[in-house]
PDB file of the backbone (N, CA, C, O) and the ligand in Angstrom, with CONECT records:
HET     ZN  A 101       1
ATOM      1  N   UNK A   1      10.429   6.613   5.401  1.00  0.00           N
ATOM      2  CA  UNK A   1      11.452   7.096   6.341  1.00  0.00           C
ATOM      3  C   UNK A   1      12.101   8.364   5.811  1.00  0.00           C
ATOM      4  O   UNK A   1      12.267   8.549   4.606  1.00  0.00           O
ATOM      5  N   UNK A   2      12.462   9.231   6.752  1.00  0.00           N
ATOM      6  CA  UNK A   2      13.207  10.439   6.408  1.00  0.00           C
ATOM      7  C   UNK A   2      14.633  10.277   6.934  1.00  0.00           C
ATOM      8  O   UNK A   2      14.909   9.425   7.778  1.00  0.00           O
ATOM      9  N   UNK A   3      15.519  11.107   6.418  1.00  0.00           N
ATOM     10  CA  UNK A   3      16.911  11.056   6.861  1.00  0.00           C
ATOM     11  C   UNK A   3      17.209  12.270   7.742  1.00  0.00           C
ATOM     12  O   UNK A   3      16.979  13.414   7.351  1.00  0.00           O
ATOM     13  N   UNK A   4      17.715  11.998   8.914  1.00  0.00           N
ATOM     14  CA  UNK A   4      18.189  13.061   9.790  1.00  0.00           C
ATOM     15  C   UNK A   4      19.387  13.734   9.108  1.00  0.00           C
ATOM     16  O   UNK A   4      20.420  13.094   8.911  1.00  0.00           O
ATOM     17  N   UNK A   5      19.261  15.020   8.744  1.00  0.00           N
ATOM     18  CA  UNK A   5      20.336  15.667   7.981  1.00  0.00           C
ATOM     19  C   UNK A   5      21.596  15.914   8.805  1.00  0.00           C
ATOM     20  O   UNK A   5      22.659  16.190   8.248  1.00  0.00           O
ATOM     21  N   UNK A   6      21.482  15.818  10.108  1.00  0.00           N
ATOM     22  CA  UNK A   6      22.640  16.078  10.962  1.00  0.00           C
ATOM     23  C   UNK A   6      23.510  14.831  11.089  1.00  0.00           C
ATOM     24  O   UNK A   6      24.717  14.902  10.856  1.00  0.00           O
ATOM     25  N   UNK A   7      22.929  13.701  11.450  1.00  0.00           N
ATOM     26  CA  UNK A   7      23.734  12.509  11.705  1.00  0.00           C
ATOM     27  C   UNK A   7      23.551  11.429  10.643  1.00  0.00           C
ATOM     28  O   UNK A   7      24.297  10.451  10.614  1.00  0.00           O
ATOM     29  N   UNK A   8      22.542  11.609   9.757  1.00  0.00           N
ATOM     30  CA  UNK A   8      22.364  10.657   8.671  1.00  0.00           C
ATOM     31  C   UNK A   8      21.512   9.453   9.021  1.00  0.00           C
ATOM     32  O   UNK A   8      21.313   8.572   8.185  1.00  0.00           O
ATOM     33  N   UNK A   9      21.013   9.403  10.231  1.00  0.00           N
ATOM     34  CA  UNK A   9      20.161   8.286  10.637  1.00  0.00           C
ATOM     35  C   UNK A   9      18.808   8.336   9.944  1.00  0.00           C
ATOM     36  O   UNK A   9      18.321   9.407   9.579  1.00  0.00           O
ATOM     37  N   UNK A  10      18.207   7.165   9.767  1.00  0.00           N
ATOM     38  CA  UNK A  10      16.833   7.127   9.295  1.00  0.00           C
ATOM     39  C   UNK A  10      15.905   7.456  10.461  1.00  0.00           C
ATOM     40  O   UNK A  10      16.088   6.989  11.585  1.00  0.00           O
ATOM     41  N   UNK A  11      14.902   8.279  10.148  1.00  0.00           N
ATOM     42  CA  UNK A  11      13.946   8.704  11.164  1.00  0.00           C
ATOM     43  C   UNK A  11      12.543   8.447  10.624  1.00  0.00           C
ATOM     44  O   UNK A  11      12.243   8.761   9.472  1.00  0.00           O
ATOM     45  N   UNK A  12      11.697   7.878  11.461  1.00  0.00           N
ATOM     46  CA  UNK A  12      10.309   7.673  11.048  1.00  0.00           C
ATOM     47  C   UNK A  12       9.536   8.965  11.277  1.00  0.00           C
ATOM     48  O   UNK A  12       9.262   9.354  12.412  1.00  0.00           O
ATOM     49  N   UNK A  13       9.197   9.612  10.185  1.00  0.00           N
ATOM     50  CA  UNK A  13       8.553  10.928  10.293  1.00  0.00           C
ATOM     51  C   UNK A  13       7.163  10.864  10.927  1.00  0.00           C
ATOM     52  O   UNK A  13       6.612  11.893  11.320  1.00  0.00           O
ATOM     53  N   UNK A  14       6.598   9.667  11.026  1.00  0.00           N
ATOM     54  CA  UNK A  14       5.277   9.538  11.637  1.00  0.00           C
ATOM     55  C   UNK A  14       5.347   9.492  13.152  1.00  0.00           C
ATOM     56  O   UNK A  14       4.349   9.736  13.831  1.00  0.00           O
ATOM     57  N   UNK A  15       6.505   9.184  13.680  1.00  0.00           N
ATOM     58  CA  UNK A  15       6.592   9.022  15.127  1.00  0.00           C
ATOM     59  C   UNK A  15       7.502  10.032  15.808  1.00  0.00           C
ATOM     60  O   UNK A  15       7.351  10.292  17.001  1.00  0.00           O
ATOM     61  N   UNK A  16       8.456  10.612  15.060  1.00  0.00           N
ATOM     62  CA  UNK A  16       9.379  11.522  15.725  1.00  0.00           C
ATOM     63  C   UNK A  16       8.698  12.809  16.153  1.00  0.00           C
ATOM     64  O   UNK A  16       7.816  13.327  15.468  1.00  0.00           O
ATOM     65  N   UNK A  17       9.129  13.310  17.301  1.00  0.00           N
ATOM     66  CA  UNK A  17       8.630  14.608  17.763  1.00  0.00           C
ATOM     67  C   UNK A  17       9.607  15.714  17.384  1.00  0.00           C
ATOM     68  O   UNK A  17       9.308  16.899  17.529  1.00  0.00           O
ATOM     69  N   UNK A  18      10.764  15.318  16.903  1.00  0.00           N
ATOM     70  CA  UNK A  18      11.807  16.296  16.612  1.00  0.00           C
ATOM     71  C   UNK A  18      11.824  16.614  15.129  1.00  0.00           C
ATOM     72  O   UNK A  18      12.393  15.880  14.321  1.00  0.00           O
ATOM     73  N   UNK A  19      11.196  17.710  14.795  1.00  0.00           N
ATOM     74  CA  UNK A  19      11.189  18.154  13.410  1.00  0.00           C
ATOM     75  C   UNK A  19      11.294  19.666  13.354  1.00  0.00           C
ATOM     76  O   UNK A  19      10.952  20.366  14.307  1.00  0.00           O
ATOM     77  N   UNK A  20      11.776  20.156  12.213  1.00  0.00           N
ATOM     78  CA  UNK A  20      11.942  21.589  12.039  1.00  0.00           C
ATOM     79  C   UNK A  20      11.673  21.920  10.587  1.00  0.00           C
ATOM     80  O   UNK A  20      11.987  21.137   9.690  1.00  0.00           O
ATOM     81  N   UNK A  21      11.090  23.086  10.361  1.00  0.00           N
ATOM     82  CA  UNK A  21      10.838  23.519   8.998  1.00  0.00           C
ATOM     83  C   UNK A  21      11.803  24.625   8.642  1.00  0.00           C
ATOM     84  O   UNK A  21      11.948  25.601   9.378  1.00  0.00           O
ATOM     85  N   UNK A  22      12.464  24.467   7.504  1.00  0.00           N
ATOM     86  CA  UNK A  22      13.428  25.463   7.047  1.00  0.00           C
ATOM     87  C   UNK A  22      13.159  25.734   5.584  1.00  0.00           C
ATOM     88  O   UNK A  22      13.196  24.820   4.761  1.00  0.00           O
ATOM     89  N   UNK A  23      12.887  26.987   5.254  1.00  0.00           N
ATOM     90  CA  UNK A  23      12.605  27.395   3.878  1.00  0.00           C
ATOM     91  C   UNK A  23      11.554  26.505   3.232  1.00  0.00           C
ATOM     92  O   UNK A  23      11.683  26.113   2.072  1.00  0.00           O
ATOM     93  N   UNK A  24      10.521  26.195   3.991  1.00  0.00           N
ATOM     94  CA  UNK A  24       9.383  25.463   3.448  1.00  0.00           C
ATOM     95  C   UNK A  24       9.543  23.954   3.402  1.00  0.00           C
ATOM     96  O   UNK A  24       8.623  23.250   2.983  1.00  0.00           O
ATOM     97  N   UNK A  25      10.690  23.444   3.824  1.00  0.00           N
ATOM     98  CA  UNK A  25      10.916  22.006   3.836  1.00  0.00           C
ATOM     99  C   UNK A  25      10.980  21.526   5.279  1.00  0.00           C
ATOM    100  O   UNK A  25      11.623  22.152   6.122  1.00  0.00           O
ATOM    101  N   UNK A  26      10.314  20.418   5.557  1.00  0.00           N
ATOM    102  CA  UNK A  26      10.345  19.873   6.909  1.00  0.00           C
ATOM    103  C   UNK A  26      11.439  18.820   7.019  1.00  0.00           C
ATOM    104  O   UNK A  26      11.544  17.921   6.185  1.00  0.00           O
ATOM    105  N   UNK A  27      12.241  18.946   8.054  1.00  0.00           N
ATOM    106  CA  UNK A  27      13.313  17.994   8.325  1.00  0.00           C
ATOM    107  C   UNK A  27      13.012  17.270   9.632  1.00  0.00           C
ATOM    108  O   UNK A  27      12.412  17.834  10.547  1.00  0.00           O
ATOM    109  N   UNK A  28      13.443  16.004   9.704  1.00  0.00           N
ATOM    110  CA  UNK A  28      13.168  15.180  10.876  1.00  0.00           C
ATOM    111  C   UNK A  28      14.483  14.740  11.509  1.00  0.00           C
ATOM    112  O   UNK A  28      15.495  14.540  10.837  1.00  0.00           O
ATOM    113  N   UNK A  29      14.422  14.597  12.833  1.00  0.00           N
ATOM    114  CA  UNK A  29      15.647  14.327  13.583  1.00  0.00           C
ATOM    115  C   UNK A  29      15.454  13.168  14.547  1.00  0.00           C
ATOM    116  O   UNK A  29      14.348  12.899  15.016  1.00  0.00           O
ATOM    117  N   UNK A  30      16.577  12.479  14.834  1.00  0.00           N
ATOM    118  CA  UNK A  30      16.507  11.329  15.731  1.00  0.00           C
ATOM    119  C   UNK A  30      16.360  11.765  17.175  1.00  0.00           C
ATOM    120  O   UNK A  30      15.820  11.022  17.994  1.00  0.00           O
ATOM    121  N   UNK A  31      16.830  12.955  17.495  1.00  0.00           N
ATOM    122  CA  UNK A  31      16.646  13.448  18.852  1.00  0.00           C
ATOM    123  C   UNK A  31      16.747  14.970  18.873  1.00  0.00           C
ATOM    124  O   UNK A  31      17.052  15.603  17.862  1.00  0.00           O
ATOM    125  N   UNK A  32      16.485  15.537  20.035  1.00  0.00           N
ATOM    126  CA  UNK A  32      16.444  16.989  20.148  1.00  0.00           C
ATOM    127  C   UNK A  32      17.810  17.622  19.916  1.00  0.00           C
ATOM    128  O   UNK A  32      17.901  18.735  19.397  1.00  0.00           O
ATOM    129  N   UNK A  33      18.872  16.916  20.298  1.00  0.00           N
ATOM    130  CA  UNK A  33      20.211  17.456  20.070  1.00  0.00           C
ATOM    131  C   UNK A  33      20.465  17.705  18.593  1.00  0.00           C
ATOM    132  O   UNK A  33      21.008  18.745  18.221  1.00  0.00           O
ATOM    133  N   UNK A  34      20.076  16.763  17.755  1.00  0.00           N
ATOM    134  CA  UNK A  34      20.258  16.932  16.317  1.00  0.00           C
ATOM    135  C   UNK A  34      19.416  18.093  15.804  1.00  0.00           C
ATOM    136  O   UNK A  34      19.870  18.872  14.966  1.00  0.00           O
ATOM    137  N   UNK A  35      18.200  18.206  16.303  1.00  0.00           N
ATOM    138  CA  UNK A  35      17.335  19.298  15.864  1.00  0.00           C
ATOM    139  C   UNK A  35      17.943  20.648  16.222  1.00  0.00           C
ATOM    140  O   UNK A  35      17.971  21.564  15.400  1.00  0.00           O
ATOM    141  N   UNK A  36      18.425  20.762  17.440  1.00  0.00           N
ATOM    142  CA  UNK A  36      18.998  22.031  17.873  1.00  0.00           C
ATOM    143  C   UNK A  36      20.270  22.362  17.095  1.00  0.00           C
ATOM    144  O   UNK A  36      20.534  23.522  16.779  1.00  0.00           O
ATOM    145  N   UNK A  37      21.046  21.335  16.795  1.00  0.00           N
ATOM    146  CA  UNK A  37      22.252  21.527  16.003  1.00  0.00           C
ATOM    147  C   UNK A  37      21.886  22.041  14.611  1.00  0.00           C
ATOM    148  O   UNK A  37      22.519  22.961  14.093  1.00  0.00           O
ATOM    149  N   UNK A  38      20.866  21.442  14.015  1.00  0.00           N
ATOM    150  CA  UNK A  38      20.402  21.875  12.704  1.00  0.00           C
ATOM    151  C   UNK A  38      19.915  23.309  12.742  1.00  0.00           C
ATOM    152  O   UNK A  38      20.253  24.111  11.872  1.00  0.00           O
ATOM    153  N   UNK A  39      19.124  23.628  13.747  1.00  0.00           N
ATOM    154  CA  UNK A  39      18.536  24.964  13.825  1.00  0.00           C
ATOM    155  C   UNK A  39      19.587  26.039  14.084  1.00  0.00           C
ATOM    156  O   UNK A  39      19.386  27.205  13.745  1.00  0.00           O
ATOM    157  N   UNK A  40      20.706  25.645  14.683  1.00  0.00           N
ATOM    158  CA  UNK A  40      21.756  26.629  14.938  1.00  0.00           C
ATOM    159  C   UNK A  40      22.474  27.024  13.655  1.00  0.00           C
ATOM    160  O   UNK A  40      22.964  28.147  13.541  1.00  0.00           O
ATOM    161  N   UNK A  41      22.542  26.112  12.689  1.00  0.00           N
ATOM    162  CA  UNK A  41      23.188  26.427  11.410  1.00  0.00           C
ATOM    163  C   UNK A  41      22.675  25.488  10.323  1.00  0.00           C
ATOM    164  O   UNK A  41      23.394  24.596   9.875  1.00  0.00           O
ATOM    165  N   UNK A  42      21.429  25.694   9.904  1.00  0.00           N
ATOM    166  CA  UNK A  42      20.814  24.785   8.925  1.00  0.00           C
ATOM    167  C   UNK A  42      21.572  24.688   7.613  1.00  0.00           C
ATOM    168  O   UNK A  42      21.574  23.634   6.976  1.00  0.00           O
ATOM    169  N   UNK A  43      22.214  25.773   7.200  1.00  0.00           N
ATOM    170  CA  UNK A  43      22.917  25.756   5.913  1.00  0.00           C
ATOM    171  C   UNK A  43      24.053  24.740   5.901  1.00  0.00           C
ATOM    172  O   UNK A  43      24.457  24.265   4.840  1.00  0.00           O
ATOM    173  N   UNK A  44      24.568  24.408   7.087  1.00  0.00           N
ATOM    174  CA  UNK A  44      25.649  23.433   7.149  1.00  0.00           C
ATOM    175  C   UNK A  44      25.166  22.034   6.783  1.00  0.00           C
ATOM    176  O   UNK A  44      25.963  21.178   6.399  1.00  0.00           O
ATOM    177  N   UNK A  45      23.863  21.805   6.901  1.00  0.00           N
ATOM    178  CA  UNK A  45      23.344  20.448   6.752  1.00  0.00           C
ATOM    179  C   UNK A  45      22.533  20.220   5.494  1.00  0.00           C
ATOM    180  O   UNK A  45      22.426  19.086   5.029  1.00  0.00           O
ATOM    181  N   UNK A  46      21.965  21.261   4.939  1.00  0.00           N
ATOM    182  CA  UNK A  46      21.114  21.030   3.781  1.00  0.00           C
ATOM    183  C   UNK A  46      21.860  21.171   2.472  1.00  0.00           C
ATOM    184  O   UNK A  46      21.397  20.674   1.445  1.00  0.00           O
ATOM    185  N   UNK A  47      23.010  21.839   2.483  1.00  0.00           N
ATOM    186  CA  UNK A  47      23.805  21.955   1.272  1.00  0.00           C
ATOM    187  C   UNK A  47      23.027  22.618   0.147  1.00  0.00           C
ATOM    188  O   UNK A  47      22.161  23.456   0.396  1.00  0.00           O
ATOM    189  N   UNK A  48      23.333  22.245  -1.087  1.00  0.00           N
ATOM    190  CA  UNK A  48      22.625  22.803  -2.229  1.00  0.00           C
ATOM    191  C   UNK A  48      23.126  24.177  -2.576  1.00  0.00           C
ATOM    192  O   UNK A  48      23.891  24.350  -3.524  1.00  0.00           O
ATOM    193  N   UNK A  49      22.698  25.154  -1.812  1.00  0.00           N
ATOM    194  CA  UNK A  49      23.100  26.523  -2.092  1.00  0.00           C
ATOM    195  C   UNK A  49      24.601  26.698  -1.877  1.00  0.00           C
ATOM    196  O   UNK A  49      25.178  26.168  -0.928  1.00  0.00           O
ATOM    197  N   UNK A  50      25.203  27.440  -2.767  1.00  0.00           N
ATOM    198  CA  UNK A  50      26.611  27.778  -2.586  1.00  0.00           C
ATOM    199  C   UNK A  50      26.739  28.701  -1.390  1.00  0.00           C
ATOM    200  O   UNK A  50      25.971  29.654  -1.258  1.00  0.00           O
ATOM    201  N   UNK A  51      27.678  28.438  -0.536  1.00  0.00           N
ATOM    202  CA  UNK A  51      27.787  29.297   0.628  1.00  0.00           C
ATOM    203  C   UNK A  51      29.189  29.877   0.763  1.00  0.00           C
ATOM    204  O   UNK A  51      30.172  29.319   0.276  1.00  0.00           O
ATOM    205  N   UNK A  52      29.239  31.012   1.439  1.00  0.00           N
ATOM    206  CA  UNK A  52      30.502  31.698   1.640  1.00  0.00           C
ATOM    207  C   UNK A  52      31.436  30.829   2.491  1.00  0.00           C
ATOM    208  O   UNK A  52      31.020  30.184   3.453  1.00  0.00           O
ATOM    209  N   UNK A  53      32.681  30.842   2.106  1.00  0.00           N
ATOM    210  CA  UNK A  53      33.638  30.079   2.919  1.00  0.00           C
ATOM    211  C   UNK A  53      34.101  30.899   4.107  1.00  0.00           C
ATOM    212  O   UNK A  53      34.411  30.346   5.162  1.00  0.00           O
ATOM    213  N   UNK A  54      34.150  32.220   3.946  1.00  0.00           N
ATOM    214  CA  UNK A  54      34.471  33.101   5.064  1.00  0.00           C
ATOM    215  C   UNK A  54      35.747  32.754   5.765  1.00  0.00           C
ATOM    216  O   UNK A  54      35.757  31.874   6.626  1.00  0.00           O
ATOM    217  N   UNK A  55      36.780  33.387   5.441  1.00  0.00           N
ATOM    218  CA  UNK A  55      38.064  33.017   6.021  1.00  0.00           C
ATOM    219  C   UNK A  55      38.092  33.203   7.525  1.00  0.00           C
ATOM    220  O   UNK A  55      39.110  32.933   8.161  1.00  0.00           O
TER     221      UNK A  55
HETATM  222 ZN    ZN A 101      20.428  12.548  14.583  1.00  0.00          ZN2+
END
């Protein structure tokens, strides 16, 4: 199982149609809304990299 980075749900990567690749990593989503949300601002969901706070 994979984890939907937007809502935290478990997603079966073998059956979901909602997936996106970002910087070489494939992410899986429970539905299209989560995928679109991720694609609009992936940095908000993958963390790791330090990001600007931007006042
Ligand atoms: Zn989701």
